[in-house]
N, C-alpha and C positions, 0 to 999 in steps of 0.2 A: 588553537581549537579552529583555527582553519579562513579563508580568504572571504569578503563579499562580493558576490557577486549581482548586475541587479539586467535588466533589462527591459523594454517595452512590449508590448505585443496586442497583438489589435484580438482581443476578444472584448462581448458585454458579459460581467461575469458582479453574478449579485452570493449574499450573505443573509444568510435568515436564520432570529432565533423566532424557533415555534412558527407563527405564522406570520411577525411580523419582521417584513426588508430591512435591518440596520441596516448594508454597506452595499453599495452598488455603484460602479462604473466603466463606464466603456472604454477608456482610456489606462487599464491596470500597467501597473509595475509591477515583474516577477524577483523574488530575492531569492535565491541562493542561498542559503549561510553557513557558510563553510560546506563541509561534504557532503551534507542531506539534502534532502530535497528541496523544490522549491515551494512559495509560499508566495500569495501576493501583501504586495506595500504600501498601502491606503494614503489619499490625503484625507487632513486631516479635515474635509468639506464633503467629502465622499463617504464618512460616515452621519447618520441619522441624527440628527441634535434630542441631545439627551440620554444617546447609548451609553456614549461612553463616561466616566466618573472613578479620578485619581484613586489607586487605589490605597487601603495602607499595609498591603501587604507588600512581598518583596519576591513570590518566586509561585510558578504554576504548578498549582493543586493536581492537573490529572497527573495523564501522562505524559516522561517527561523528552519520548518523541517530541509532540504537539507540541510544545513550551516551544521558547526563544534556545539559543543554541549559541548565542555569542550576548556578551555584555549588553545590558538593559540599560536604555538610557532615562523612560517615564514607563510606569504599571500603571494601565488601567483596568478596572472593574466593568461590565458586557452586561447594563442593567437594561432589561424591561421589562416593564410592570414588578410585580410582583418574583423577575424573576432578576436574576443577581450572577453572572457566573467571574466569580472574584480570581483576579488577574490577568482575564482571558482577554488582555489585550494586550503588545508593548508597542513601545516604537526602540531603538538599538540607539549606540552612540556611535554607532556607526551611520546610522542612515534615522536623524532624528527628526526631518519633516516626514516619513511617512510610518504608518502604527501599524500591524499583525496584530491581525485575532485568532484565533487557532482553531483550527481544520481537526481539532477532536475528533470524533462519530458521539454521533450522540448528542452533539453539544449547540452547533451550528451544521446545517443545512447549507453546502454551494451548490448557483449552476454554475458553469462555462456556456453563456445562448444559451438556452431551452433543455440540455443534458447535463442532469448529475454529477456530482466528482466527489469522489472522499476523499477525505487522508490525509493528498496535499495535489495542489497542484498543473496540471500536466506540462510535462515537462515536453518544451517542442523538440531537446534533439535525442528524445529518448525516442527507443524505433521499437515496437512488435509486429509480426508477422508472424502465420501459421503454415506450416506446406504438410499436405497427406505424401504420406512415403508409403516404402513398398519393404521398406530395411527389418530387419527381424531386432528388436528388441530386446532380451531380459531383462527384469531387475530383482535382483537373489539381495538374499538375508543373509550374508555366514554361504551353506551350501542352499538352504532353500531358496527355490526361485517362485515366489510371489506370482512373476506377472510375467509374459510371455508375445507379444505379437510381432504381425506381419504387419498388421496396416497401424503405422502411430500417426499424430500427425503432431510436425514436431516446432514448437515456437521458442521465437529466437527472439529476446530478449536484453539493448541496451544494456551492455555491464554483467550480464546474471549466464548461468550455462542454459546451455539450449537443455529445454524440458520435454517430456515425451510424452502423449497425449496418449493412452491408452484407451480402446473401447472396454465397458465392465467389463465382457465375456471375457477377455484374454489375463484377465485379474483376477485371482483366486483369494476372493475377499471373503474365503472364509479362512481362513489365515489372518486376519483383521478383522480390528472392533471400531463400528464404529464408534465416532464421540460427536460431540455438539458445538464443537469450538465450532464456528464461521468469523472469515475476515474478508478486506478487500481488501480494490487497487481500482488503482483512478484509472487505468489500462485496459482493463482488464473484466471488468467486473465483481462481483461477492461468488466471495466461493463459502455455498454457503452446506459441501458436502464431508467431510477427514477420518481418514480412520488413522487409528495407529496400530504399531505390531507387536504383538505382547512378550514379544524376548522369547530366547532371550538371542539379541538382547531385545531391553525393552525400546521403543520409538515413541515416539511422543509425537500422533500430529502428523505420521512423518508422509500423509497419501490424500491427494486433497479435489477435491467437482466441482467444475463451477452447473446448475442447472441451465441456467439464461444468462451468458456474459455477452459481455458486449458487441454489438456486430458486427467491429474494426474483428476479435476474432474466433465465431459464433464457430467454425471449427474445433471449437473445442470440448463442443458441449456435449453433459452428462463420460466426458472420456476423462481419468484416472492416472495422475502424472504422479513420482515420489523428486520427497528432494535427491540432489544428486548426493551430494553430501553427503549423504548418509546411510544409500544403500548403496551398490555393485550394480552395476550400470553394462552388461555385452551388447552391445552395435553387432550385428554381422556376424556375430563371434571375436572381437576385439571386446579385450575388459580396459573398459573408460580408464581413466585417473581422474580418480575424484577432485573435486573442482573444488575451493577455497571461493568462499562469497562470506556478503551480510549476512546468513543464511546459516552457516556452518556456528554461526555460535546459535543456543535457546533460546535467548534470552529478544533475539532478532526473529523470529521464530512466533507466526502467530501462535499459536496453545503449545510454544516449545518447555519444559521441563528440562 
């Protein structure tokens, strides 16, 4: 399953269930459960009184990504008035004095300092930057050119392929079908527009756009990017090799099929 890693970090972290503050710390412990992104491990004294109740269940009922990824020592329900998140918190066998709470969207709302953050805690070792470029970028599905631009913004993110964000007017959106898919990223914000390629081959939610990205990546606003893992990219006339990443697997992609 992987090795547990921890590190202290200087942030004010709070989690809320509805309008109720359920956990708060100014001395958080980042916990990396194996190869998965970090969450916070809280001292029991940092959790509001009465919020944690020993659970009768023994497995996380939500999406597997937001549950524990290492052996659990104790399961807890998260309880606020009549609202109960069953098995929404746990301690790990390798870290029994710290409790972790789920980061599944729509369950608890999290802030680092006064900024909302979702999906998981931000990793201090993860770097995201944008660069404006004049490279000529073409996006192809088979022999069909679905986008071509000399005005890309390159987004470079640790351990992921470079993404090429193209002006919307340089994308042949008439070849794509809009979907209602939405996804969130702790570093970029909410991708609120997605498109599928109807085929052949059919590529579900292969392209996306951020209307209001986080300030650190404001340059990608309203631009369209494609999964390099699913389409062909030609940059300055050179066909790029398709990368392998977690998003090569459909179950790892938001709205993947």
